[in-house]
mmCIF entry with sequence, helices, sheets and N, C-alpha, C, O atoms, coordinates in Angstrom:
data_MODEL
# 
_entry.id   MODEL 
# 
_entity.id                         1 
_entity.type                       polymer 
_entity.pdbx_number_of_molecules   1 
# 
_entity_poly.entity_id                      1 
_entity_poly.type                           'polypeptide(L)' 
_entity_poly.nstd_linkage                   no 
_entity_poly.nstd_monomer                   no 
_entity_poly.pdbx_seq_one_letter_code       MNELLNPVANLGFPIVLSVYLLVRLEGKIDTLSASLQDLARSIEGMTTEK 
_entity_poly.pdbx_seq_one_letter_code_can   MNELLNPVANLGFPIVLSVYLLVRLEGKIDTLSASLQDLARSIEGMTTEK 
_entity_poly.pdbx_strand_id                 A 
# 
loop_
_entity_poly_seq.entity_id 
_entity_poly_seq.num 
_entity_poly_seq.mon_id 
_entity_poly_seq.hetero 
1 1  MET n 
1 2  ASN n 
1 3  GLU n 
1 4  LEU n 
1 5  LEU n 
1 6  ASN n 
1 7  PRO n 
1 8  VAL n 
1 9  ALA n 
1 10 ASN n 
1 11 LEU n 
1 12 GLY n 
1 13 PHE n 
1 14 PRO n 
1 15 ILE n 
1 16 VAL n 
1 17 LEU n 
1 18 SER n 
1 19 VAL n 
1 20 TYR n 
1 21 LEU n 
1 22 LEU n 
1 23 VAL n 
1 24 ARG n 
1 25 LEU n 
1 26 GLU n 
1 27 GLY n 
1 28 LYS n 
1 29 ILE n 
1 30 ASP n 
1 31 THR n 
1 32 LEU n 
1 33 SER n 
1 34 ALA n 
1 35 SER n 
1 36 LEU n 
1 37 GLN n 
1 38 ASP n 
1 39 LEU n 
1 40 ALA n 
1 41 ARG n 
1 42 SER n 
1 43 ILE n 
1 44 GLU n 
1 45 GLY n 
1 46 MET n 
1 47 THR n 
1 48 THR n 
1 49 GLU n 
1 50 LYS n 
# 
_struct_asym.id          A 
_struct_asym.entity_id   1 
# 
_struct_conf.conf_type_id            HELX_P 
_struct_conf.id                      HELX_P1 
_struct_conf.pdbx_PDB_helix_id       AA1 
_struct_conf.beg_label_comp_id       ASN 
_struct_conf.beg_label_asym_id       A 
_struct_conf.beg_label_seq_id        2 
_struct_conf.pdbx_beg_PDB_ins_code   ? 
_struct_conf.end_label_comp_id       GLU 
_struct_conf.end_label_asym_id       A 
_struct_conf.end_label_seq_id        49 
_struct_conf.pdbx_end_PDB_ins_code   ? 
_struct_conf.beg_auth_comp_id        ASN 
_struct_conf.beg_auth_asym_id        A 
_struct_conf.beg_auth_seq_id         2 
_struct_conf.end_auth_comp_id        GLU 
_struct_conf.end_auth_asym_id        A 
_struct_conf.end_auth_seq_id         49 
_struct_conf.pdbx_PDB_helix_class    1 
_struct_conf.details                 ? 
_struct_conf.pdbx_PDB_helix_length   48 
# 
_struct_conf_type.id          HELX_P 
_struct_conf_type.criteria    ? 
_struct_conf_type.reference   ? 
# 
loop_
_atom_site.group_PDB 
_atom_site.id 
_atom_site.type_symbol 
_atom_site.label_atom_id 
_atom_site.label_alt_id 
_atom_site.label_comp_id 
_atom_site.label_asym_id 
_atom_site.label_entity_id 
_atom_site.label_seq_id 
_atom_site.pdbx_PDB_ins_code 
_atom_site.Cartn_x 
_atom_site.Cartn_y 
_atom_site.Cartn_z 
_atom_site.occupancy 
_atom_site.B_iso_or_equiv 
_atom_site.pdbx_formal_charge 
_atom_site.auth_seq_id 
_atom_site.auth_comp_id 
_atom_site.auth_asym_id 
_atom_site.auth_atom_id 
_atom_site.pdbx_PDB_model_num 
ATOM 1   N N  . MET A 1 1  ? 12.898 32.676  10.376 1.00 0.00 ? 1  MET A N  1 
ATOM 2   C CA . MET A 1 1  ? 11.959 31.754  10.834 1.00 0.00 ? 1  MET A CA 1 
ATOM 3   C C  . MET A 1 1  ? 11.576 30.797  9.767  1.00 0.00 ? 1  MET A C  1 
ATOM 4   O O  . MET A 1 1  ? 11.399 29.620  10.081 1.00 0.00 ? 1  MET A O  1 
ATOM 5   N N  . ASN A 1 2  ? 11.424 31.196  8.497  1.00 0.00 ? 2  ASN A N  1 
ATOM 6   C CA . ASN A 1 2  ? 11.008 30.386  7.328  1.00 0.00 ? 2  ASN A CA 1 
ATOM 7   C C  . ASN A 1 2  ? 12.190 29.392  7.062  1.00 0.00 ? 2  ASN A C  1 
ATOM 8   O O  . ASN A 1 2  ? 11.931 28.266  6.639  1.00 0.00 ? 2  ASN A O  1 
ATOM 9   N N  . GLU A 1 3  ? 13.440 29.769  7.293  1.00 0.00 ? 3  GLU A N  1 
ATOM 10  C CA . GLU A 1 3  ? 14.528 28.868  7.115  1.00 0.00 ? 3  GLU A CA 1 
ATOM 11  C C  . GLU A 1 3  ? 14.496 27.634  8.067  1.00 0.00 ? 3  GLU A C  1 
ATOM 12  O O  . GLU A 1 3  ? 14.956 26.541  7.738  1.00 0.00 ? 3  GLU A O  1 
ATOM 13  N N  . LEU A 1 4  ? 13.939 27.883  9.226  1.00 0.00 ? 4  LEU A N  1 
ATOM 14  C CA . LEU A 1 4  ? 13.790 26.804  10.194 1.00 0.00 ? 4  LEU A CA 1 
ATOM 15  C C  . LEU A 1 4  ? 12.637 25.942  9.947  1.00 0.00 ? 4  LEU A C  1 
ATOM 16  O O  . LEU A 1 4  ? 12.736 24.744  10.209 1.00 0.00 ? 4  LEU A O  1 
ATOM 17  N N  . LEU A 1 5  ? 11.543 26.429  9.466  1.00 0.00 ? 5  LEU A N  1 
ATOM 18  C CA . LEU A 1 5  ? 10.351 25.683  9.190  1.00 0.00 ? 5  LEU A CA 1 
ATOM 19  C C  . LEU A 1 5  ? 10.376 24.762  7.975  1.00 0.00 ? 5  LEU A C  1 
ATOM 20  O O  . LEU A 1 5  ? 9.692  23.741  7.922  1.00 0.00 ? 5  LEU A O  1 
ATOM 21  N N  . ASN A 1 6  ? 11.211 25.173  6.980  1.00 0.00 ? 6  ASN A N  1 
ATOM 22  C CA . ASN A 1 6  ? 11.342 24.421  5.723  1.00 0.00 ? 6  ASN A CA 1 
ATOM 23  C C  . ASN A 1 6  ? 11.869 23.018  5.988  1.00 0.00 ? 6  ASN A C  1 
ATOM 24  O O  . ASN A 1 6  ? 11.247 22.043  5.564  1.00 0.00 ? 6  ASN A O  1 
ATOM 25  N N  . PRO A 1 7  ? 12.988 22.892  6.670  1.00 0.00 ? 7  PRO A N  1 
ATOM 26  C CA . PRO A 1 7  ? 13.578 21.598  6.848  1.00 0.00 ? 7  PRO A CA 1 
ATOM 27  C C  . PRO A 1 7  ? 12.643 20.692  7.781  1.00 0.00 ? 7  PRO A C  1 
ATOM 28  O O  . PRO A 1 7  ? 12.565 19.473  7.626  1.00 0.00 ? 7  PRO A O  1 
ATOM 29  N N  . VAL A 1 8  ? 11.958 21.382  8.742  1.00 0.00 ? 8  VAL A N  1 
ATOM 30  C CA . VAL A 1 8  ? 11.110 20.642  9.566  1.00 0.00 ? 8  VAL A CA 1 
ATOM 31  C C  . VAL A 1 8  ? 9.903  20.023  8.766  1.00 0.00 ? 8  VAL A C  1 
ATOM 32  O O  . VAL A 1 8  ? 9.466  18.890  8.967  1.00 0.00 ? 8  VAL A O  1 
ATOM 33  N N  . ALA A 1 9  ? 9.439  20.878  7.866  1.00 0.00 ? 9  ALA A N  1 
ATOM 34  C CA . ALA A 1 9  ? 8.296  20.540  7.003  1.00 0.00 ? 9  ALA A CA 1 
ATOM 35  C C  . ALA A 1 9  ? 8.694  19.306  6.028  1.00 0.00 ? 9  ALA A C  1 
ATOM 36  O O  . ALA A 1 9  ? 7.945  18.350  5.825  1.00 0.00 ? 9  ALA A O  1 
ATOM 37  N N  . ASN A 1 10 ? 9.869  19.452  5.504  1.00 0.00 ? 10 ASN A N  1 
ATOM 38  C CA . ASN A 1 10 ? 10.380 18.440  4.631  1.00 0.00 ? 10 ASN A CA 1 
ATOM 39  C C  . ASN A 1 10 ? 10.677 17.152  5.313  1.00 0.00 ? 10 ASN A C  1 
ATOM 40  O O  . ASN A 1 10 ? 10.383 16.102  4.742  1.00 0.00 ? 10 ASN A O  1 
ATOM 41  N N  . LEU A 1 11 ? 11.237 17.145  6.492  1.00 0.00 ? 11 LEU A N  1 
ATOM 42  C CA . LEU A 1 11 ? 11.612 15.976  7.231  1.00 0.00 ? 11 LEU A CA 1 
ATOM 43  C C  . LEU A 1 11 ? 10.391 15.498  8.032  1.00 0.00 ? 11 LEU A C  1 
ATOM 44  O O  . LEU A 1 11 ? 10.310 14.295  8.280  1.00 0.00 ? 11 LEU A O  1 
ATOM 45  N N  . GLY A 1 12 ? 9.449  16.328  8.450  1.00 0.00 ? 12 GLY A N  1 
ATOM 46  C CA . GLY A 1 12 ? 8.394  15.917  9.299  1.00 0.00 ? 12 GLY A CA 1 
ATOM 47  C C  . GLY A 1 12 ? 7.429  15.010  8.604  1.00 0.00 ? 12 GLY A C  1 
ATOM 48  O O  . GLY A 1 12 ? 6.942  14.039  9.184  1.00 0.00 ? 12 GLY A O  1 
ATOM 49  N N  . PHE A 1 13 ? 7.139  15.330  7.321  1.00 0.00 ? 13 PHE A N  1 
ATOM 50  C CA . PHE A 1 13 ? 6.148  14.450  6.578  1.00 0.00 ? 13 PHE A CA 1 
ATOM 51  C C  . PHE A 1 13 ? 6.589  13.006  6.461  1.00 0.00 ? 13 PHE A C  1 
ATOM 52  O O  . PHE A 1 13 ? 5.798  12.110  6.756  1.00 0.00 ? 13 PHE A O  1 
ATOM 53  N N  . PRO A 1 14 ? 7.842  12.734  6.034  1.00 0.00 ? 14 PRO A N  1 
ATOM 54  C CA . PRO A 1 14 ? 8.260  11.344  5.974  1.00 0.00 ? 14 PRO A CA 1 
ATOM 55  C C  . PRO A 1 14 ? 8.220  10.717  7.362  1.00 0.00 ? 14 PRO A C  1 
ATOM 56  O O  . PRO A 1 14 ? 7.886  9.534   7.429  1.00 0.00 ? 14 PRO A O  1 
ATOM 57  N N  . ILE A 1 15 ? 8.520  11.373  8.467  1.00 0.00 ? 15 ILE A N  1 
ATOM 58  C CA . ILE A 1 15 ? 8.549  10.760  9.760  1.00 0.00 ? 15 ILE A CA 1 
ATOM 59  C C  . ILE A 1 15 ? 7.153  10.369  10.080 1.00 0.00 ? 15 ILE A C  1 
ATOM 60  O O  . ILE A 1 15 ? 6.902  9.226   10.461 1.00 0.00 ? 15 ILE A O  1 
ATOM 61  N N  . VAL A 1 16 ? 6.179  11.332  9.932  1.00 0.00 ? 16 VAL A N  1 
ATOM 62  C CA . VAL A 1 16 ? 4.769  11.113  10.267 1.00 0.00 ? 16 VAL A CA 1 
ATOM 63  C C  . VAL A 1 16 ? 4.282  9.957   9.445  1.00 0.00 ? 16 VAL A C  1 
ATOM 64  O O  . VAL A 1 16 ? 3.633  9.054   9.973  1.00 0.00 ? 16 VAL A O  1 
ATOM 65  N N  . LEU A 1 17 ? 4.567  9.958   8.203  1.00 0.00 ? 17 LEU A N  1 
ATOM 66  C CA . LEU A 1 17 ? 4.093  8.895   7.323  1.00 0.00 ? 17 LEU A CA 1 
ATOM 67  C C  . LEU A 1 17 ? 4.667  7.555   7.768  1.00 0.00 ? 17 LEU A C  1 
ATOM 68  O O  . LEU A 1 17 ? 3.936  6.565   7.793  1.00 0.00 ? 17 LEU A O  1 
ATOM 69  N N  . SER A 1 18 ? 5.890  7.490   8.104  1.00 0.00 ? 18 SER A N  1 
ATOM 70  C CA . SER A 1 18 ? 6.516  6.170   8.565  1.00 0.00 ? 18 SER A CA 1 
ATOM 71  C C  . SER A 1 18 ? 5.899  5.745   9.797  1.00 0.00 ? 18 SER A C  1 
ATOM 72  O O  . SER A 1 18 ? 5.586  4.561   9.915  1.00 0.00 ? 18 SER A O  1 
ATOM 73  N N  . VAL A 1 19 ? 5.674  6.619   10.787 1.00 0.00 ? 19 VAL A N  1 
ATOM 74  C CA . VAL A 1 19 ? 5.020  6.173   12.077 1.00 0.00 ? 19 VAL A CA 1 
ATOM 75  C C  . VAL A 1 19 ? 3.611  5.720   11.870 1.00 0.00 ? 19 VAL A C  1 
ATOM 76  O O  . VAL A 1 19 ? 3.165  4.770   12.515 1.00 0.00 ? 19 VAL A O  1 
ATOM 77  N N  . TYR A 1 20 ? 2.884  6.380   10.976 1.00 0.00 ? 20 TYR A N  1 
ATOM 78  C CA . TYR A 1 20 ? 1.554  5.949   10.667 1.00 0.00 ? 20 TYR A CA 1 
ATOM 79  C C  . TYR A 1 20 ? 1.501  4.539   10.031 1.00 0.00 ? 20 TYR A C  1 
ATOM 80  O O  . TYR A 1 20 ? 0.683  3.699   10.408 1.00 0.00 ? 20 TYR A O  1 
ATOM 81  N N  . LEU A 1 21 ? 2.378  4.320   9.082  1.00 0.00 ? 21 LEU A N  1 
ATOM 82  C CA . LEU A 1 21 ? 2.392  2.970   8.433  1.00 0.00 ? 21 LEU A CA 1 
ATOM 83  C C  . LEU A 1 21 ? 2.917  1.921   9.442  1.00 0.00 ? 21 LEU A C  1 
ATOM 84  O O  . LEU A 1 21 ? 2.403  0.802   9.446  1.00 0.00 ? 21 LEU A O  1 
ATOM 85  N N  . LEU A 1 22 ? 3.904  2.227   10.284 1.00 0.00 ? 22 LEU A N  1 
ATOM 86  C CA . LEU A 1 22 ? 4.328  1.322   11.289 1.00 0.00 ? 22 LEU A CA 1 
ATOM 87  C C  . LEU A 1 22 ? 3.240  0.915   12.252 1.00 0.00 ? 22 LEU A C  1 
ATOM 88  O O  . LEU A 1 22 ? 3.095  -0.265  12.572 1.00 0.00 ? 22 LEU A O  1 
ATOM 89  N N  . VAL A 1 23 ? 2.482  1.872   12.712 1.00 0.00 ? 23 VAL A N  1 
ATOM 90  C CA . VAL A 1 23 ? 1.337  1.572   13.631 1.00 0.00 ? 23 VAL A CA 1 
ATOM 91  C C  . VAL A 1 23 ? 0.209  0.720   12.902 1.00 0.00 ? 23 VAL A C  1 
ATOM 92  O O  . VAL A 1 23 ? -0.346 -0.237  13.443 1.00 0.00 ? 23 VAL A O  1 
ATOM 93  N N  . ARG A 1 24 ? -0.054 1.146   11.683 1.00 0.00 ? 24 ARG A N  1 
ATOM 94  C CA . ARG A 1 24 ? -1.125 0.472   10.905 1.00 0.00 ? 24 ARG A CA 1 
ATOM 95  C C  . ARG A 1 24 ? -0.653 -0.969  10.587 1.00 0.00 ? 24 ARG A C  1 
ATOM 96  O O  . ARG A 1 24 ? -1.482 -1.877  10.643 1.00 0.00 ? 24 ARG A O  1 
ATOM 97  N N  . LEU A 1 25 ? 0.467  -1.194  10.298 1.00 0.00 ? 25 LEU A N  1 
ATOM 98  C CA . LEU A 1 25 ? 1.001  -2.571  9.855  1.00 0.00 ? 25 LEU A CA 1 
ATOM 99  C C  . LEU A 1 25 ? 1.345  -3.425  11.091 1.00 0.00 ? 25 LEU A C  1 
ATOM 100 O O  . LEU A 1 25 ? 1.519  -4.635  10.947 1.00 0.00 ? 25 LEU A O  1 
ATOM 101 N N  . GLU A 1 26 ? 1.442  -2.878  12.225 1.00 0.00 ? 26 GLU A N  1 
ATOM 102 C CA . GLU A 1 26 ? 1.850  -3.648  13.426 1.00 0.00 ? 26 GLU A CA 1 
ATOM 103 C C  . GLU A 1 26 ? 0.920  -4.794  13.711 1.00 0.00 ? 26 GLU A C  1 
ATOM 104 O O  . GLU A 1 26 ? 1.352  -5.921  13.954 1.00 0.00 ? 26 GLU A O  1 
ATOM 105 N N  . GLY A 1 27 ? -0.381 -4.495  13.679 1.00 0.00 ? 27 GLY A N  1 
ATOM 106 C CA . GLY A 1 27 ? -1.410 -5.572  13.874 1.00 0.00 ? 27 GLY A CA 1 
ATOM 107 C C  . GLY A 1 27 ? -1.272 -6.716  12.883 1.00 0.00 ? 27 GLY A C  1 
ATOM 108 O O  . GLY A 1 27 ? -1.330 -7.897  13.223 1.00 0.00 ? 27 GLY A O  1 
ATOM 109 N N  . LYS A 1 28 ? -1.078 -6.276  11.578 1.00 0.00 ? 28 LYS A N  1 
ATOM 110 C CA . LYS A 1 28 ? -1.054 -7.384  10.602 1.00 0.00 ? 28 LYS A CA 1 
ATOM 111 C C  . LYS A 1 28 ? 0.249  -8.220  10.737 1.00 0.00 ? 28 LYS A C  1 
ATOM 112 O O  . LYS A 1 28 ? 0.249  -9.413  10.433 1.00 0.00 ? 28 LYS A O  1 
ATOM 113 N N  . ILE A 1 29 ? 1.383  -7.573  11.204 1.00 0.00 ? 29 ILE A N  1 
ATOM 114 C CA . ILE A 1 29 ? 2.570  -8.311  11.421 1.00 0.00 ? 29 ILE A CA 1 
ATOM 115 C C  . ILE A 1 29 ? 2.417  -9.259  12.679 1.00 0.00 ? 29 ILE A C  1 
ATOM 116 O O  . ILE A 1 29 ? 2.975  -10.356 12.705 1.00 0.00 ? 29 ILE A O  1 
ATOM 117 N N  . ASP A 1 30 ? 1.707  -8.832  13.627 1.00 0.00 ? 30 ASP A N  1 
ATOM 118 C CA . ASP A 1 30 ? 1.515  -9.730  14.784 1.00 0.00 ? 30 ASP A CA 1 
ATOM 119 C C  . ASP A 1 30 ? 0.624  -10.962 14.371 1.00 0.00 ? 30 ASP A C  1 
ATOM 120 O O  . ASP A 1 30 ? 0.892  -12.080 14.812 1.00 0.00 ? 30 ASP A O  1 
ATOM 121 N N  . THR A 1 31 ? -0.459 -10.745 13.505 1.00 0.00 ? 31 THR A N  1 
ATOM 122 C CA . THR A 1 31 ? -1.322 -11.770 13.000 1.00 0.00 ? 31 THR A CA 1 
ATOM 123 C C  . THR A 1 31 ? -0.435 -12.782 12.137 1.00 0.00 ? 31 THR A C  1 
ATOM 124 O O  . THR A 1 31 ? -0.542 -14.005 12.234 1.00 0.00 ? 31 THR A O  1 
ATOM 125 N N  . LEU A 1 32 ? 0.361  -12.193 11.370 1.00 0.00 ? 32 LEU A N  1 
ATOM 126 C CA . LEU A 1 32 ? 1.205  -13.037 10.499 1.00 0.00 ? 32 LEU A CA 1 
ATOM 127 C C  . LEU A 1 32 ? 2.173  -13.900 11.331 1.00 0.00 ? 32 LEU A C  1 
ATOM 128 O O  . LEU A 1 32 ? 2.360  -15.085 11.055 1.00 0.00 ? 32 LEU A O  1 
ATOM 129 N N  . SER A 1 33 ? 2.777  -13.281 12.348 1.00 0.00 ? 33 SER A N  1 
ATOM 130 C CA . SER A 1 33 ? 3.614  -14.051 13.172 1.00 0.00 ? 33 SER A CA 1 
ATOM 131 C C  . SER A 1 33 ? 2.971  -15.182 13.939 1.00 0.00 ? 33 SER A C  1 
ATOM 132 O O  . SER A 1 33 ? 3.543  -16.258 14.115 1.00 0.00 ? 33 SER A O  1 
ATOM 133 N N  . ALA A 1 34 ? 1.705  -14.887 14.409 1.00 0.00 ? 34 ALA A N  1 
ATOM 134 C CA . ALA A 1 34 ? 0.893  -15.994 15.062 1.00 0.00 ? 34 ALA A CA 1 
ATOM 135 C C  . ALA A 1 34 ? 0.575  -17.050 14.095 1.00 0.00 ? 34 ALA A C  1 
ATOM 136 O O  . ALA A 1 34 ? 0.605  -18.227 14.454 1.00 0.00 ? 34 ALA A O  1 
ATOM 137 N N  . SER A 1 35 ? 0.263  -16.706 12.850 1.00 0.00 ? 35 SER A N  1 
ATOM 138 C CA . SER A 1 35 ? -0.055 -17.754 11.822 1.00 0.00 ? 35 SER A CA 1 
ATOM 139 C C  . SER A 1 35 ? 1.202  -18.650 11.533 1.00 0.00 ? 35 SER A C  1 
ATOM 140 O O  . SER A 1 35 ? 1.077  -19.860 11.347 1.00 0.00 ? 35 SER A O  1 
ATOM 141 N N  . LEU A 1 36 ? 2.393  -18.029 11.503 1.00 0.00 ? 36 LEU A N  1 
ATOM 142 C CA . LEU A 1 36 ? 3.493  -18.779 11.189 1.00 0.00 ? 36 LEU A CA 1 
ATOM 143 C C  . LEU A 1 36 ? 3.852  -19.728 12.360 1.00 0.00 ? 36 LEU A C  1 
ATOM 144 O O  . LEU A 1 36 ? 4.373  -20.822 12.143 1.00 0.00 ? 36 LEU A O  1 
ATOM 145 N N  . GLN A 1 37 ? 3.573  -19.302 13.555 1.00 0.00 ? 37 GLN A N  1 
ATOM 146 C CA . GLN A 1 37 ? 3.814  -20.198 14.644 1.00 0.00 ? 37 GLN A CA 1 
ATOM 147 C C  . GLN A 1 37 ? 2.859  -21.365 14.675 1.00 0.00 ? 37 GLN A C  1 
ATOM 148 O O  . GLN A 1 37 ? 3.252  -22.482 15.013 1.00 0.00 ? 37 GLN A O  1 
ATOM 149 N N  . ASP A 1 38 ? 1.585  -21.119 14.320 1.00 0.00 ? 38 ASP A N  1 
ATOM 150 C CA . ASP A 1 38 ? 0.486  -22.258 14.090 1.00 0.00 ? 38 ASP A CA 1 
ATOM 151 C C  . ASP A 1 38 ? 1.036  -23.176 13.057 1.00 0.00 ? 38 ASP A C  1 
ATOM 152 O O  . ASP A 1 38 ? 1.058  -24.390 13.261 1.00 0.00 ? 38 ASP A O  1 
ATOM 153 N N  . LEU A 1 39 ? 1.481  -22.646 11.956 1.00 0.00 ? 39 LEU A N  1 
ATOM 154 C CA . LEU A 1 39 ? 2.010  -23.470 10.883 1.00 0.00 ? 39 LEU A CA 1 
ATOM 155 C C  . LEU A 1 39 ? 3.103  -24.309 11.298 1.00 0.00 ? 39 LEU A C  1 
ATOM 156 O O  . LEU A 1 39 ? 3.099  -25.498 10.977 1.00 0.00 ? 39 LEU A O  1 
ATOM 157 N N  . ALA A 1 40 ? 4.112  -23.776 12.032 1.00 0.00 ? 40 ALA A N  1 
ATOM 158 C CA . ALA A 1 40 ? 5.288  -24.505 12.469 1.00 0.00 ? 40 ALA A CA 1 
ATOM 159 C C  . ALA A 1 40 ? 4.817  -25.643 13.426 1.00 0.00 ? 40 ALA A C  1 
ATOM 160 O O  . ALA A 1 40 ? 5.344  -26.753 13.347 1.00 0.00 ? 40 ALA A O  1 
ATOM 161 N N  . ARG A 1 41 ? 3.849  -25.386 14.313 1.00 0.00 ? 41 ARG A N  1 
ATOM 162 C CA . ARG A 1 41 ? 3.295  -26.454 15.130 1.00 0.00 ? 41 ARG A CA 1 
ATOM 163 C C  . ARG A 1 41 ? 2.535  -27.465 14.445 1.00 0.00 ? 41 ARG A C  1 
ATOM 164 O O  . ARG A 1 41 ? 2.525  -28.606 14.906 1.00 0.00 ? 41 ARG A O  1 
ATOM 165 N N  . SER A 1 42 ? 1.861  -27.166 13.340 1.00 0.00 ? 42 SER A N  1 
ATOM 166 C CA . SER A 1 42 ? 1.253  -28.103 12.563 1.00 0.00 ? 42 SER A CA 1 
ATOM 167 C C  . SER A 1 42 ? 2.157  -28.979 11.800 1.00 0.00 ? 42 SER A C  1 
ATOM 168 O O  . SER A 1 42 ? 1.920  -30.182 11.684 1.00 0.00 ? 42 SER A O  1 
ATOM 169 N N  . ILE A 1 43 ? 3.130  -28.440 11.305 1.00 0.00 ? 43 ILE A N  1 
ATOM 170 C CA . ILE A 1 43 ? 4.200  -29.207 10.510 1.00 0.00 ? 43 ILE A CA 1 
ATOM 171 C C  . ILE A 1 43 ? 4.935  -30.078 11.458 1.00 0.00 ? 43 ILE A C  1 
ATOM 172 O O  . ILE A 1 43 ? 5.258  -31.215 11.115 1.00 0.00 ? 43 ILE A O  1 
ATOM 173 N N  . GLU A 1 44 ? 5.228  -29.590 12.672 1.00 0.00 ? 44 GLU A N  1 
ATOM 174 C CA . GLU A 1 44 ? 5.903  -30.503 13.712 1.00 0.00 ? 44 GLU A CA 1 
ATOM 175 C C  . GLU A 1 44 ? 4.976  -31.593 14.143 1.00 0.00 ? 44 GLU A C  1 
ATOM 176 O O  . GLU A 1 44 ? 5.455  -32.687 14.442 1.00 0.00 ? 44 GLU A O  1 
ATOM 177 N N  . GLY A 1 45 ? 3.719  -31.390 14.196 1.00 0.00 ? 45 GLY A N  1 
ATOM 178 C CA . GLY A 1 45 ? 2.827  -32.502 14.579 1.00 0.00 ? 45 GLY A CA 1 
ATOM 179 C C  . GLY A 1 45 ? 2.720  -33.538 13.504 1.00 0.00 ? 45 GLY A C  1 
ATOM 180 O O  . GLY A 1 45 ? 2.545  -34.723 13.786 1.00 0.00 ? 45 GLY A O  1 
ATOM 181 N N  . MET A 1 46 ? 2.823  -33.103 12.276 1.00 0.00 ? 46 MET A N  1 
ATOM 182 C CA . MET A 1 46 ? 2.754  -34.040 11.156 1.00 0.00 ? 46 MET A CA 1 
ATOM 183 C C  . MET A 1 46 ? 3.950  -34.939 11.086 1.00 0.00 ? 46 MET A C  1 
ATOM 184 O O  . MET A 1 46 ? 3.847  -36.117 10.745 1.00 0.00 ? 46 MET A O  1 
ATOM 185 N N  . THR A 1 47 ? 5.172  -34.331 11.435 1.00 0.00 ? 47 THR A N  1 
ATOM 186 C CA . THR A 1 47 ? 6.409  -35.110 11.329 1.00 0.00 ? 47 THR A CA 1 
ATOM 187 C C  . THR A 1 47 ? 6.524  -36.088 12.572 1.00 0.00 ? 47 THR A C  1 
ATOM 188 O O  . THR A 1 47 ? 7.164  -37.137 12.498 1.00 0.00 ? 47 THR A O  1 
ATOM 189 N N  . THR A 1 48 ? 5.911  -35.706 13.639 1.00 0.00 ? 48 THR A N  1 
ATOM 190 C CA . THR A 1 48 ? 6.068  -36.661 14.770 1.00 0.00 ? 48 THR A CA 1 
ATOM 191 C C  . THR A 1 48 ? 5.030  -37.826 14.697 1.00 0.00 ? 48 THR A C  1 
ATOM 192 O O  . THR A 1 48 ? 5.199  -38.847 15.364 1.00 0.00 ? 48 THR A O  1 
ATOM 193 N N  . GLU A 1 49 ? 4.036  -37.671 13.938 1.00 0.00 ? 49 GLU A N  1 
ATOM 194 C CA . GLU A 1 49 ? 3.005  -38.712 13.873 1.00 0.00 ? 49 GLU A CA 1 
ATOM 195 C C  . GLU A 1 49 ? 3.460  -39.886 13.065 1.00 0.00 ? 49 GLU A C  1 
ATOM 196 O O  . GLU A 1 49 ? 2.942  -40.983 13.274 1.00 0.00 ? 49 GLU A O  1 
ATOM 197 N N  . LYS A 1 50 ? 4.380  -39.739 12.169 1.00 0.00 ? 50 LYS A N  1 
ATOM 198 C CA . LYS A 1 50 ? 4.895  -40.822 11.286 1.00 0.00 ? 50 LYS A CA 1 
ATOM 199 C C  . LYS A 1 50 ? 5.634  -41.850 11.964 1.00 0.00 ? 50 LYS A C  1 
ATOM 200 O O  . LYS A 1 50 ? 6.105  -42.793 11.329 1.00 0.00 ? 50 LYS A O  1 
# 
């Protein structure tokens, strides 16, 4: 039984940590994406005004 739990424990922690970080950073990535889209619109507006 211990032989089965050891690989699960070793592999489980990195998987849980990766999922936690992905969920936590997802909101920040969405905000960054929206900011980049706003910046692109602003730059496009500046180039069409000339």
